[in-house]
Predicted model as a PDB file, atoms N, CA, C, CB and O in Angstrom, pLDDT in the B-factor column:
MODEL        1                                                                  
ATOM      1  N   MET A   1     -10.985   4.672   0.097  1.00 95.00           N  
ATOM      2  CA  MET A   1     -12.211   4.186   0.637  1.00 95.00           C  
ATOM      3  C   MET A   1     -12.812   4.979   1.602  1.00 95.00           C  
ATOM      4  CB  MET A   1     -12.060   2.982   1.159  1.00 95.00           C  
ATOM      5  O   MET A   1     -12.122   5.014   2.621  1.00 95.00           O  
ATOM      6  N   THR A   2     -14.121   5.814   1.697  1.00 95.00           N  
ATOM      7  CA  THR A   2     -14.577   6.643   2.957  1.00 95.00           C  
ATOM      8  C   THR A   2     -15.219   5.959   3.135  1.00 95.00           C  
ATOM      9  CB  THR A   2     -15.077   7.908   3.085  1.00 95.00           C  
ATOM     10  O   THR A   2     -15.596   5.243   2.207  1.00 95.00           O  
ATOM     11  N   PHE A   3     -15.900   5.721   4.921  1.00 95.00           N  
ATOM     12  CA  PHE A   3     -16.888   4.880   4.867  1.00 95.00           C  
ATOM     13  C   PHE A   3     -17.654   5.519   6.359  1.00 95.00           C  
ATOM     14  CB  PHE A   3     -16.325   3.173   4.773  1.00 95.00           C  
ATOM     15  O   PHE A   3     -17.298   5.323   7.521  1.00 95.00           O  
ATOM     16  N   ASN A   4     -18.628   6.205   5.927  1.00 93.00           N  
ATOM     17  CA  ASN A   4     -19.800   6.937   7.206  1.00 93.00           C  
ATOM     18  C   ASN A   4     -20.436   5.703   8.095  1.00 93.00           C  
ATOM     19  CB  ASN A   4     -21.420   7.887   6.338  1.00 93.00           C  
ATOM     20  O   ASN A   4     -21.542   5.189   7.928  1.00 93.00           O  
ATOM     21  N   LEU A   5     -19.347   5.331   9.183  1.00 92.00           N  
ATOM     22  CA  LEU A   5     -20.229   3.969   9.640  1.00 92.00           C  
ATOM     23  C   LEU A   5     -21.423   4.163  10.799  1.00 92.00           C  
ATOM     24  CB  LEU A   5     -19.113   2.814  10.322  1.00 92.00           C  
ATOM     25  O   LEU A   5     -22.125   3.298  11.322  1.00 92.00           O  
ATOM     26  N   ARG A   6     -21.404   5.443  10.986  1.00 91.00           N  
ATOM     27  CA  ARG A   6     -22.596   6.054  11.315  1.00 91.00           C  
ATOM     28  C   ARG A   6     -22.220   5.829  13.201  1.00 91.00           C  
ATOM     29  CB  ARG A   6     -24.191   5.141  10.459  1.00 91.00           C  
ATOM     30  O   ARG A   6     -22.109   4.686  13.645  1.00 91.00           O  
ATOM     31  N   PHE A   7     -22.070   7.017  14.092  1.00 89.00           N  
ATOM     32  CA  PHE A   7     -22.281   6.290  15.666  1.00 89.00           C  
ATOM     33  C   PHE A   7     -23.249   5.609  15.997  1.00 89.00           C  
ATOM     34  CB  PHE A   7     -22.362   7.093  16.708  1.00 89.00           C  
ATOM     35  O   PHE A   7     -24.230   5.413  15.279  1.00 89.00           O  
ATOM     36  N   ASP A   8     -23.039   5.052  17.429  1.00 91.00           N  
ATOM     37  CA  ASP A   8     -23.612   3.627  17.625  1.00 91.00           C  
ATOM     38  C   ASP A   8     -24.550   4.498  18.821  1.00 91.00           C  
ATOM     39  CB  ASP A   8     -22.339   2.054  18.160  1.00 91.00           C  
ATOM     40  O   ASP A   8     -24.094   4.968  19.863  1.00 91.00           O  
ATOM     41  N   CYS A   9     -26.007   4.565  18.342  1.00 85.00           N  
ATOM     42  CA  CYS A   9     -27.211   4.829  18.899  1.00 85.00           C  
ATOM     43  C   CYS A   9     -27.761   3.533  18.799  1.00 85.00           C  
ATOM     44  CB  CYS A   9     -28.002   5.928  18.275  1.00 85.00           C  
ATOM     45  O   CYS A   9     -27.663   2.870  17.766  1.00 85.00           O  
ATOM     46  N   ALA A  10     -28.545   2.989  20.191  1.00 80.00           N  
ATOM     47  CA  ALA A  10     -29.339   1.432  20.165  1.00 80.00           C  
ATOM     48  C   ALA A  10     -30.704   2.229  19.425  1.00 80.00           C  
ATOM     49  CB  ALA A  10     -29.736   0.438  22.159  1.00 80.00           C  
ATOM     50  O   ALA A  10     -31.201   1.739  18.411  1.00 80.00           O  
ATOM     51  N   ALA A  11     -31.200   3.378  19.976  1.00 83.00           N  
ATOM     52  CA  ALA A  11     -32.174   4.232  19.749  1.00 83.00           C  
ATOM     53  C   ALA A  11     -32.011   4.207  18.026  1.00 83.00           C  
ATOM     54  CB  ALA A  11     -31.955   5.732  20.618  1.00 83.00           C  
ATOM     55  O   ALA A  11     -33.115   4.473  17.553  1.00 83.00           O  
ATOM     56  N   ASP A  12     -31.366   4.060  17.340  1.00 81.00           N  
ATOM     57  CA  ASP A  12     -31.405   4.743  15.861  1.00 81.00           C  
ATOM     58  C   ASP A  12     -31.873   3.863  14.612  1.00 81.00           C  
ATOM     59  CB  ASP A  12     -29.918   5.232  15.489  1.00 81.00           C  
ATOM     60  O   ASP A  12     -31.200   2.996  14.057  1.00 81.00           O  
ATOM     61  N   ALA A  13     -33.544   4.386  14.195  1.00 78.00           N  
ATOM     62  CA  ALA A  13     -34.008   3.720  13.476  1.00 78.00           C  
ATOM     63  C   ALA A  13     -33.524   3.487  12.305  1.00 78.00           C  
ATOM     64  CB  ALA A  13     -34.891   3.987  13.449  1.00 78.00           C  
ATOM     65  O   ALA A  13     -33.250   2.347  11.930  1.00 78.00           O  
ATOM     66  N   LEU A  14     -33.395   4.323  11.734  1.00 82.00           N  
ATOM     67  CA  LEU A  14     -32.500   4.940  10.365  1.00 82.00           C  
ATOM     68  C   LEU A  14     -31.578   3.440   9.755  1.00 82.00           C  
ATOM     69  CB  LEU A  14     -31.075   6.518  11.031  1.00 82.00           C  
ATOM     70  O   LEU A  14     -31.821   2.898   8.677  1.00 82.00           O  
ATOM     71  N   VAL A  15     -30.491   2.978  10.762  1.00 84.00           N  
ATOM     72  CA  VAL A  15     -29.694   1.906  10.553  1.00 84.00           C  
ATOM     73  C   VAL A  15     -29.395   0.832  11.513  1.00 84.00           C  
ATOM     74  CB  VAL A  15     -28.672   2.361  10.226  1.00 84.00           C  
ATOM     75  O   VAL A  15     -28.835  -0.254  11.362  1.00 84.00           O  
ATOM     76  N   GLY A  16     -30.172   1.704  13.061  1.00 85.00           N  
ATOM     77  CA  GLY A  16     -29.885   0.008  13.693  1.00 85.00           C  
ATOM     78  C   GLY A  16     -28.673   0.273  14.652  1.00 85.00           C  
ATOM     79  O   GLY A  16     -27.839   1.103  14.291  1.00 85.00           O  
ATOM     80  N   PRO A  17     -28.535  -0.305  15.720  1.00 90.00           N  
ATOM     81  CA  PRO A  17     -27.628  -0.343  16.594  1.00 90.00           C  
ATOM     82  C   PRO A  17     -26.135  -1.175  15.994  1.00 90.00           C  
ATOM     83  CB  PRO A  17     -28.357  -0.993  17.822  1.00 90.00           C  
ATOM     84  O   PRO A  17     -26.106  -2.126  15.212  1.00 90.00           O  
ATOM     85  N   TRP A  18     -25.181  -0.604  16.518  1.00 94.00           N  
ATOM     86  CA  TRP A  18     -24.082  -0.920  15.910  1.00 94.00           C  
ATOM     87  C   TRP A  18     -23.697  -2.175  16.264  1.00 94.00           C  
ATOM     88  CB  TRP A  18     -23.157  -0.057  16.107  1.00 94.00           C  
ATOM     89  O   TRP A  18     -22.652  -2.399  15.652  1.00 94.00           O  
ATOM     90  N   GLU A  19     -24.045  -3.261  17.041  1.00 93.00           N  
ATOM     91  CA  GLU A  19     -24.120  -4.279  17.418  1.00 93.00           C  
ATOM     92  C   GLU A  19     -24.740  -5.612  16.653  1.00 93.00           C  
ATOM     93  CB  GLU A  19     -24.574  -3.967  18.355  1.00 93.00           C  
ATOM     94  O   GLU A  19     -24.581  -6.772  17.034  1.00 93.00           O  
ATOM     95  N   LYS A  20     -25.489  -5.180  15.478  1.00 91.00           N  
ATOM     96  CA  LYS A  20     -26.302  -5.811  14.565  1.00 91.00           C  
ATOM     97  C   LYS A  20     -25.792  -4.786  13.074  1.00 91.00           C  
ATOM     98  CB  LYS A  20     -28.134  -5.747  15.151  1.00 91.00           C  
ATOM     99  O   LYS A  20     -26.212  -4.957  11.930  1.00 91.00           O  
ATOM    100  N   ARG A  21     -24.930  -3.880  13.464  1.00 93.00           N  
ATOM    101  CA  ARG A  21     -23.940  -3.632  11.850  1.00 93.00           C  
ATOM    102  C   ARG A  21     -22.493  -3.628  11.789  1.00 93.00           C  
ATOM    103  CB  ARG A  21     -24.154  -2.168  11.173  1.00 93.00           C  
ATOM    104  O   ARG A  21     -21.871  -3.122  10.855  1.00 93.00           O  
ATOM    105  N   LYS A  22     -21.886  -4.272  12.925  1.00 96.00           N  
ATOM    106  CA  LYS A  22     -20.231  -4.258  12.509  1.00 96.00           C  
ATOM    107  C   LYS A  22     -19.987  -5.558  12.043  1.00 96.00           C  
ATOM    108  CB  LYS A  22     -19.104  -3.938  13.781  1.00 96.00           C  
ATOM    109  O   LYS A  22     -19.138  -5.448  11.159  1.00 96.00           O  
ATOM    110  N   LEU A  23     -20.258  -6.568  12.170  1.00 97.00           N  
ATOM    111  CA  LEU A  23     -19.611  -7.604  11.210  1.00 97.00           C  
ATOM    112  C   LEU A  23     -20.237  -7.120   9.407  1.00 97.00           C  
ATOM    113  CB  LEU A  23     -20.263  -9.483  11.835  1.00 97.00           C  
ATOM    114  O   LEU A  23     -19.372  -7.179   8.533  1.00 97.00           O  
ATOM    115  N   GLU A  24     -21.292  -6.798   9.088  1.00 96.00           N  
ATOM    116  CA  GLU A  24     -21.200  -6.360   7.568  1.00 96.00           C  
ATOM    117  C   GLU A  24     -20.273  -5.100   7.389  1.00 96.00           C  
ATOM    118  CB  GLU A  24     -22.718  -5.980   6.971  1.00 96.00           C  
ATOM    119  O   GLU A  24     -19.808  -4.920   6.264  1.00 96.00           O  
ATOM    120  N   ALA A  25     -19.996  -4.313   8.278  1.00 96.00           N  
ATOM    121  CA  ALA A  25     -19.027  -3.372   7.847  1.00 96.00           C  
ATOM    122  C   ALA A  25     -17.615  -3.490   7.527  1.00 96.00           C  
ATOM    123  CB  ALA A  25     -19.035  -2.601   8.616  1.00 96.00           C  
ATOM    124  O   ALA A  25     -16.906  -2.944   6.681  1.00 96.00           O  
ATOM    125  N   ALA A  26     -17.367  -4.483   8.570  1.00 96.00           N  
ATOM    126  CA  ALA A  26     -16.212  -5.250   8.418  1.00 96.00           C  
ATOM    127  C   ALA A  26     -16.258  -6.052   7.125  1.00 96.00           C  
ATOM    128  CB  ALA A  26     -16.039  -6.126   9.592  1.00 96.00           C  
ATOM    129  O   ALA A  26     -15.372  -5.667   6.361  1.00 96.00           O  
ATOM    130  N   ARG A  27     -17.013  -7.061   6.616  1.00 97.00           N  
ATOM    131  CA  ARG A  27     -17.358  -7.189   5.676  1.00 97.00           C  
ATOM    132  C   ARG A  27     -17.154  -6.782   4.371  1.00 97.00           C  
ATOM    133  CB  ARG A  27     -17.984  -7.108   5.913  1.00 97.00           C  
ATOM    134  O   ARG A  27     -16.659  -7.585   3.580  1.00 97.00           O  
ATOM    135  N   ILE A  28     -17.521  -5.414   3.936  1.00 97.00           N  
ATOM    136  CA  ILE A  28     -17.581  -4.762   2.977  1.00 97.00           C  
ATOM    137  C   ILE A  28     -16.094  -3.743   3.167  1.00 97.00           C  
ATOM    138  CB  ILE A  28     -19.060  -4.118   2.931  1.00 97.00           C  
ATOM    139  O   ILE A  28     -15.866  -2.912   2.288  1.00 97.00           O  
ATOM    140  N   VAL A  29     -15.223  -3.867   4.249  1.00 96.00           N  
ATOM    141  CA  VAL A  29     -13.933  -3.198   3.897  1.00 96.00           C  
ATOM    142  C   VAL A  29     -13.155  -4.516   3.450  1.00 96.00           C  
ATOM    143  CB  VAL A  29     -13.176  -2.283   5.232  1.00 96.00           C  
ATOM    144  O   VAL A  29     -12.797  -4.512   2.272  1.00 96.00           O  
ATOM    145  N   LYS A  30     -12.878  -5.495   4.108  1.00 95.00           N  
ATOM    146  CA  LYS A  30     -12.608  -6.778   4.091  1.00 95.00           C  
ATOM    147  C   LYS A  30     -12.718  -6.875   2.068  1.00 95.00           C  
ATOM    148  CB  LYS A  30     -13.905  -7.774   5.272  1.00 95.00           C  
ATOM    149  O   LYS A  30     -11.710  -6.635   1.404  1.00 95.00           O  
ATOM    150  N   LYS A  31     -13.671  -7.141   1.588  1.00 97.00           N  
ATOM    151  CA  LYS A  31     -14.133  -7.367   0.179  1.00 97.00           C  
ATOM    152  C   LYS A  31     -13.708  -6.205  -0.744  1.00 97.00           C  
ATOM    153  CB  LYS A  31     -15.701  -7.527   0.134  1.00 97.00           C  
ATOM    154  O   LYS A  31     -13.725  -6.393  -1.961  1.00 97.00           O  
ATOM    155  N   PHE A  32     -13.363  -5.121  -0.282  1.00 96.00           N  
ATOM    156  CA  PHE A  32     -12.890  -4.096  -1.330  1.00 96.00           C  
ATOM    157  C   PHE A  32     -11.690  -3.459  -0.743  1.00 96.00           C  
ATOM    158  CB  PHE A  32     -14.010  -2.962  -1.703  1.00 96.00           C  
ATOM    159  O   PHE A  32     -11.273  -2.359  -1.107  1.00 96.00           O  
ATOM    160  N   GLU A  33     -11.134  -4.213   0.208  1.00 95.00           N  
ATOM    161  CA  GLU A  33      -9.416  -4.006   0.874  1.00 95.00           C  
ATOM    162  C   GLU A  33      -8.726  -2.762  -0.038  1.00 95.00           C  
ATOM    163  CB  GLU A  33      -8.221  -5.741   0.582  1.00 95.00           C  
ATOM    164  O   GLU A  33      -7.947  -2.770  -0.991  1.00 95.00           O  
ATOM    165  N   PRO A  34      -9.319  -1.813   0.638  1.00 95.00           N  
ATOM    166  CA  PRO A  34      -9.025  -0.428   0.342  1.00 95.00           C  
ATOM    167  C   PRO A  34      -7.430  -0.228   0.787  1.00 95.00           C  
ATOM    168  CB  PRO A  34     -10.114   0.603   1.187  1.00 95.00           C  
ATOM    169  O   PRO A  34      -6.938  -0.863   1.719  1.00 95.00           O  
ATOM    170  N   ASP A  35      -6.861   0.520   0.172  1.00 94.00           N  
ATOM    171  CA  ASP A  35      -5.590   0.686   0.535  1.00 94.00           C  
ATOM    172  C   ASP A  35      -5.733   2.078   1.425  1.00 94.00           C  
ATOM    173  CB  ASP A  35      -4.581   0.717  -0.785  1.00 94.00           C  
ATOM    174  O   ASP A  35      -4.613   2.519   1.683  1.00 94.00           O  
ATOM    175  N   VAL A  36      -6.725   2.831   1.923  1.00 93.00           N  
ATOM    176  CA  VAL A  36      -6.754   3.637   2.626  1.00 93.00           C  
ATOM    177  C   VAL A  36      -8.026   3.703   2.987  1.00 93.00           C  
ATOM    178  CB  VAL A  36      -6.226   4.575   2.234  1.00 93.00           C  
ATOM    179  O   VAL A  36      -8.968   3.791   2.199  1.00 93.00           O  
ATOM    180  N   LEU A  37      -8.108   3.659   4.304  1.00 93.00           N  
ATOM    181  CA  LEU A  37      -9.714   3.229   5.129  1.00 93.00           C  
ATOM    182  C   LEU A  37      -9.842   4.679   5.547  1.00 93.00           C  
ATOM    183  CB  LEU A  37      -9.754   1.872   6.761  1.00 93.00           C  
ATOM    184  O   LEU A  37      -8.978   4.927   6.388  1.00 93.00           O  
ATOM    185  N   ALA A  38     -10.635   5.778   5.259  1.00 92.00           N  
ATOM    186  CA  ALA A  38     -11.772   7.029   5.943  1.00 92.00           C  
ATOM    187  C   ALA A  38     -12.719   6.752   6.462  1.00 92.00           C  
ATOM    188  CB  ALA A  38     -12.393   7.924   5.178  1.00 92.00           C  
ATOM    189  O   ALA A  38     -13.761   6.474   5.868  1.00 92.00           O  
ATOM    190  N   THR A  39     -12.521   6.770   8.130  1.00 92.00           N  
ATOM    191  CA  THR A  39     -14.246   6.666   8.605  1.00 92.00           C  
ATOM    192  C   THR A  39     -14.555   8.051   9.223  1.00 92.00           C  
ATOM    193  CB  THR A  39     -14.638   5.324   9.950  1.00 92.00           C  
ATOM    194  O   THR A  39     -13.854   9.017   9.524  1.00 92.00           O  
ATOM    195  N   GLN A  40     -16.280   7.688   9.316  1.00 90.00           N  
ATOM    196  CA  GLN A  40     -16.764   8.890  10.086  1.00 90.00           C  
ATOM    197  C   GLN A  40     -17.545   8.717  11.339  1.00 90.00           C  
ATOM    198  CB  GLN A  40     -17.571   9.663   9.250  1.00 90.00           C  
ATOM    199  O   GLN A  40     -18.051   7.649  11.686  1.00 90.00           O  
ATOM    200  N   GLU A  41     -17.596   9.579  11.844  1.00 89.00           N  
ATOM    201  CA  GLU A  41     -18.623   9.103  13.213  1.00 89.00           C  
ATOM    202  C   GLU A  41     -18.024   7.844  13.761  1.00 89.00           C  
ATOM    203  CB  GLU A  41     -20.384   8.708  12.775  1.00 89.00           C  
ATOM    204  O   GLU A  41     -18.941   7.039  13.926  1.00 89.00           O  
ATOM    205  N   LEU A  42     -17.548   7.634  13.906  1.00 89.00           N  
ATOM    206  CA  LEU A  42     -17.061   6.545  14.916  1.00 89.00           C  
ATOM    207  C   LEU A  42     -16.695   6.706  16.462  1.00 89.00           C  
ATOM    208  CB  LEU A  42     -15.907   6.062  14.376  1.00 89.00           C  
ATOM    209  O   LEU A  42     -15.725   7.415  16.729  1.00 89.00           O  
ATOM    210  N   LEU A  43     -17.395   6.102  17.486  1.00 89.00           N  
ATOM    211  CA  LEU A  43     -17.066   5.953  18.478  1.00 89.00           C  
ATOM    212  C   LEU A  43     -16.172   5.102  18.730  1.00 89.00           C  
ATOM    213  CB  LEU A  43     -17.833   5.859  18.990  1.00 89.00           C  
ATOM    214  O   LEU A  43     -15.968   4.226  17.890  1.00 89.00           O  
ATOM    215  N   GLY A  44     -15.077   5.142  20.460  1.00 88.00           N  
ATOM    216  CA  GLY A  44     -14.101   4.503  20.801  1.00 88.00           C  
ATOM    217  C   GLY A  44     -14.452   3.362  20.682  1.00 88.00           C  
ATOM    218  O   GLY A  44     -13.833   2.931  19.708  1.00 88.00           O  
ATOM    219  N   HIS A  45     -15.159   2.496  21.135  1.00 93.00           N  
ATOM    220  CA  HIS A  45     -15.730   1.374  21.422  1.00 93.00           C  
ATOM    221  C   HIS A  45     -15.408   0.764  19.154  1.00 93.00           C  
ATOM    222  CB  HIS A  45     -17.813   1.767  22.398  1.00 93.00           C  
ATOM    223  O   HIS A  45     -14.678  -0.155  18.783  1.00 93.00           O  
ATOM    224  N   GLN A  46     -16.019   1.439  18.488  1.00 93.00           N  
ATOM    225  CA  GLN A  46     -16.502   1.058  17.647  1.00 93.00           C  
ATOM    226  C   GLN A  46     -15.070   1.022  16.688  1.00 93.00           C  
ATOM    227  CB  GLN A  46     -17.746   1.832  17.360  1.00 93.00           C  
ATOM    228  O   GLN A  46     -15.033   0.339  15.664  1.00 93.00           O  
ATOM    229  N   VAL A  47     -13.870   1.863  17.161  1.00 91.00           N  
ATOM    230  CA  VAL A  47     -12.921   1.813  16.252  1.00 91.00           C  
ATOM    231  C   VAL A  47     -12.574   0.433  16.672  1.00 91.00           C  
ATOM    232  CB  VAL A  47     -11.826   2.946  16.262  1.00 91.00           C  
ATOM    233  O   VAL A  47     -12.366  -0.487  15.880  1.00 91.00           O  
ATOM    234  N   ALA A  48     -12.513   0.325  18.227  1.00 92.00           N  
ATOM    235  CA  ALA A  48     -11.744  -0.970  18.319  1.00 92.00           C  
ATOM    236  C   ALA A  48     -12.408  -2.321  17.679  1.00 92.00           C  
ATOM    237  CB  ALA A  48     -11.504  -1.225  19.823  1.00 92.00           C  
ATOM    238  O   ALA A  48     -11.666  -3.224  17.294  1.00 92.00           O  
ATOM    239  N   ASP A  49     -13.950  -2.439  17.570  1.00 95.00           N  
ATOM    240  CA  ASP A  49     -13.916  -3.335  17.275  1.00 95.00           C  
ATOM    241  C   ASP A  49     -14.025  -3.215  15.320  1.00 95.00           C  
ATOM    242  CB  ASP A  49     -14.880  -3.967  18.220  1.00 95.00           C  
ATOM    243  O   ASP A  49     -14.341  -4.284  14.796  1.00 95.00           O  
ATOM    244  N   MET A  50     -13.924  -2.714  14.909  1.00 94.00           N  
ATOM    245  CA  MET A  50     -13.158  -2.379  13.548  1.00 94.00           C  
ATOM    246  C   MET A  50     -12.036  -3.363  13.195  1.00 94.00           C  
ATOM    247  CB  MET A  50     -12.480  -0.925  13.623  1.00 94.00           C  
ATOM    248  O   MET A  50     -11.892  -4.356  12.482  1.00 94.00           O  
ATOM    249  N   HIS A  51     -10.933  -2.223  14.473  1.00 93.00           N  
ATOM    250  CA  HIS A  51      -9.606  -3.039  14.208  1.00 93.00           C  
ATOM    251  C   HIS A  51      -9.515  -4.636  14.265  1.00 93.00           C  
ATOM    252  CB  HIS A  51      -8.627  -2.581  15.218  1.00 93.00           C  
ATOM    253  O   HIS A  51      -8.972  -5.461  13.530  1.00 93.00           O  
ATOM    254  N   ALA A  52     -10.589  -4.777  15.942  1.00 95.00           N  
ATOM    255  CA  ALA A  52     -10.325  -6.652  15.641  1.00 95.00           C  
ATOM    256  C   ALA A  52     -11.309  -6.996  14.561  1.00 95.00           C  
ATOM    257  CB  ALA A  52     -10.763  -7.869  17.181  1.00 95.00           C  
ATOM    258  O   ALA A  52     -10.979  -8.136  14.234  1.00 95.00           O  
ATOM    259  N   LEU A  53     -12.064  -6.732  14.022  1.00 96.00           N  
ATOM    260  CA  LEU A  53     -12.605  -7.565  13.135  1.00 96.00           C  
ATOM    261  C   LEU A  53     -11.960  -7.248  11.613  1.00 96.00           C  
ATOM    262  CB  LEU A  53     -14.163  -7.398  13.242  1.00 96.00           C  
ATOM    263  O   LEU A  53     -12.608  -7.804  10.727  1.00 96.00           O  
ATOM    264  N   ILE A  54     -10.889  -6.516  11.168  1.00 94.00           N  
ATOM    265  CA  ILE A  54     -10.761  -6.079   9.726  1.00 94.00           C  
ATOM    266  C   ILE A  54      -9.216  -6.461   9.576  1.00 94.00           C  
ATOM    267  CB  ILE A  54     -11.163  -4.337   9.411  1.00 94.00           C  
ATOM    268  O   ILE A  54      -8.622  -6.481   8.499  1.00 94.00           O  
ATOM    269  N   GLY A  55      -8.590  -6.797  10.968  1.00 88.00           N  
ATOM    270  CA  GLY A  55      -7.540  -7.395  11.316  1.00 88.00           C  
ATOM    271  C   GLY A  55      -6.359  -5.899  11.315  1.00 88.00           C  
ATOM    272  O   GLY A  55      -6.654  -4.710  11.186  1.00 88.00           O  
ATOM    273  N   GLU A  56      -4.741  -6.654  11.544  1.00 79.00           N  
ATOM    274  CA  GLU A  56      -3.437  -6.127  11.782  1.00 79.00           C  
ATOM    275  C   GLU A  56      -3.064  -5.195  10.343  1.00 79.00           C  
ATOM    276  CB  GLU A  56      -2.328  -7.476  12.101  1.00 79.00           C  
ATOM    277  O   GLU A  56      -2.003  -4.589  10.494  1.00 79.00           O  
ATOM    278  N   GLU A  57      -3.710  -4.965   9.004  1.00 82.00           N  
ATOM    279  CA  GLU A  57      -3.193  -4.755   7.966  1.00 82.00           C  
ATOM    280  C   GLU A  57      -3.671  -3.151   7.863  1.00 82.00           C  
ATOM    281  CB  GLU A  57      -3.600  -5.824   6.891  1.00 82.00           C  
ATOM    282  O   GLU A  57      -3.153  -2.466   6.981  1.00 82.00           O  
ATOM    283  N   TYR A  58      -4.706  -2.523   8.807  1.00 83.00           N  
ATOM    284  CA  TYR A  58      -4.731  -1.097   9.148  1.00 83.00           C  
ATOM    285  C   TYR A  58      -3.780  -0.906  10.587  1.00 83.00           C  
ATOM    286  CB  TYR A  58      -6.417  -0.601   9.355  1.00 83.00           C  
ATOM    287  O   TYR A  58      -3.145  -1.638  11.346  1.00 83.00           O  
ATOM    288  N   PHE A  59      -4.107   0.567  10.453  1.00 80.00           N  
ATOM    289  CA  PHE A  59      -3.789   1.075  11.750  1.00 80.00           C  
ATOM    290  C   PHE A  59      -4.854   2.495  11.631  1.00 80.00           C  
ATOM    291  CB  PHE A  59      -1.924   1.379  11.974  1.00 80.00           C  
ATOM    292  O   PHE A  59      -5.323   3.023  10.622  1.00 80.00           O  
ATOM    293  N   GLY A  60      -5.000   2.828  12.980  1.00 79.00           N  
ATOM    294  CA  GLY A  60      -5.742   4.492  13.096  1.00 79.00           C  
ATOM    295  C   GLY A  60      -4.985   5.449  13.163  1.00 79.00           C  
ATOM    296  O   GLY A  60      -3.914   5.359  13.764  1.00 79.00           O  
ATOM    297  N   TYR A  61      -5.425   6.678  12.500  1.00 78.00           N  
ATOM    298  CA  TYR A  61      -5.201   8.174  13.116  1.00 78.00           C  
ATOM    299  C   TYR A  61      -6.380   8.560  13.368  1.00 78.00           C  
ATOM    300  CB  TYR A  61      -4.516   9.271  12.251  1.00 78.00           C  
ATOM    301  O   TYR A  61      -7.331   8.004  12.819  1.00 78.00           O  
ATOM    302  N   GLY A  62      -6.553   9.588  14.246  1.00 78.00           N  
ATOM    303  CA  GLY A  62      -7.728  10.336  14.433  1.00 78.00           C  
ATOM    304  C   GLY A  62      -7.803  10.690  16.015  1.00 78.00           C  
ATOM    305  O   GLY A  62      -7.180  10.273  16.992  1.00 78.00           O  
ATOM    306  N   ARG A  63      -9.053  11.840  15.803  1.00 72.00           N  
ATOM    307  CA  ARG A  63      -9.300  12.133  17.180  1.00 72.00           C  
ATOM    308  C   ARG A  63     -11.006  12.379  17.085  1.00 72.00           C  
ATOM    309  CB  ARG A  63      -8.303  13.550  17.758  1.00 72.00           C  
ATOM    310  O   ARG A  63     -11.745  12.420  16.101  1.00 72.00           O  
ATOM    311  N   GLY A  64     -11.232  12.494  18.250  1.00 72.00           N  
ATOM    312  CA  GLY A  64     -12.906  12.805  18.373  1.00 72.00           C  
ATOM    313  C   GLY A  64     -13.078  14.324  18.516  1.00 72.00           C  
ATOM    314  O   GLY A  64     -12.317  15.052  19.153  1.00 72.00           O  
ATOM    315  N   ARG A  65     -13.941  14.628  17.985  1.00 71.00           N  
ATOM    316  CA  ARG A  65     -14.520  16.502  17.943  1.00 71.00           C  
ATOM    317  C   ARG A  65     -14.665  17.165  18.993  1.00 71.00           C  
ATOM    318  CB  ARG A  65     -15.932  16.851  17.417  1.00 71.00           C  
ATOM    319  O   ARG A  65     -14.706  18.395  19.018  1.00 71.00           O  
ATOM    320  N   GLU A  66     -14.798  16.118  20.380  1.00 72.00           N  
ATOM    321  CA  GLU A  66     -14.696  16.744  21.437  1.00 72.00           C  
ATOM    322  C   GLU A  66     -13.362  17.763  22.100  1.00 72.00           C  
ATOM    323  CB  GLU A  66     -14.974  15.765  22.104  1.00 72.00           C  
ATOM    324  O   GLU A  66     -12.258  17.552  21.598  1.00 72.00           O  
ATOM    325  N   ASN A  67     -13.440  18.694  23.048  1.00 67.00           N  
ATOM    326  CA  ASN A  67     -12.689  19.241  23.387  1.00 67.00           C  
ATOM    327  C   ASN A  67     -11.931  17.969  24.043  1.00 67.00           C  
ATOM    328  CB  ASN A  67     -13.133  20.376  24.023  1.00 67.00           C  
ATOM    329  O   ASN A  67     -12.582  17.100  24.624  1.00 67.00           O  
ATOM    330  N   GLY A  68     -10.831  17.919  23.948  1.00 70.00           N  
ATOM    331  CA  GLY A  68      -9.658  16.656  24.766  1.00 70.00           C  
ATOM    332  C   GLY A  68      -9.974  15.578  23.791  1.00 70.00           C  
ATOM    333  O   GLY A  68      -9.742  14.542  24.415  1.00 70.00           O  
ATOM    334  N   GLY A  69     -10.461  15.199  22.357  1.00 66.00           N  
ATOM    335  CA  GLY A  69     -10.409  14.396  21.611  1.00 66.00           C  
ATOM    336  C   GLY A  69     -11.628  13.228  22.128  1.00 66.00           C  
ATOM    337  O   GLY A  69     -11.600  12.073  21.704  1.00 66.00           O  
ATOM    338  N   GLY A  70     -12.346  13.562  22.788  1.00 71.00           N  
ATOM    339  CA  GLY A  70     -13.040  12.200  22.883  1.00 71.00           C  
ATOM    340  C   GLY A  70     -14.491  12.405  21.860  1.00 71.00           C  
ATOM    341  O   GLY A  70     -14.366  13.432  21.194  1.00 71.00           O  
ATOM    342  N   GLY A  71     -15.304  11.958  21.692  1.00 70.00           N  
ATOM    343  CA  GLY A  71     -16.584  11.723  21.117  1.00 70.00           C  
ATOM    344  C   GLY A  71     -16.548  11.081  19.606  1.00 70.00           C  
ATOM    345  O   GLY A  71     -15.962  10.001  19.538  1.00 70.00           O  
ATOM    346  N   GLU A  72     -16.935  11.446  18.748  1.00 65.00           N  
ATOM    347  CA  GLU A  72     -17.128  10.707  17.504  1.00 65.00           C  
ATOM    348  C   GLU A  72     -15.905  11.464  16.756  1.00 65.00           C  
ATOM    349  CB  GLU A  72     -18.769  10.849  16.759  1.00 65.00           C  
ATOM    350  O   GLU A  72     -15.626  11.184  15.591  1.00 65.00           O  
TER     351      GLU A  72                                                      
ENDMDL                                                                          
END                                                                             
């Protein structure tokens, strides 16, 4: 499953802030129970939120696109 969760931006009028989206995002992942979950645009705190919300059955691998691994 690929899931573009969109980076957290409080001023994002298109999808709204992460705090208002994270529970629904986790619910969707739990509903489909993918064997592999590939996400896009997550910032570090969003990764931590998803790990906390979807449980221990998933582990993460990846790095941000900025020099040194930060960012989305």
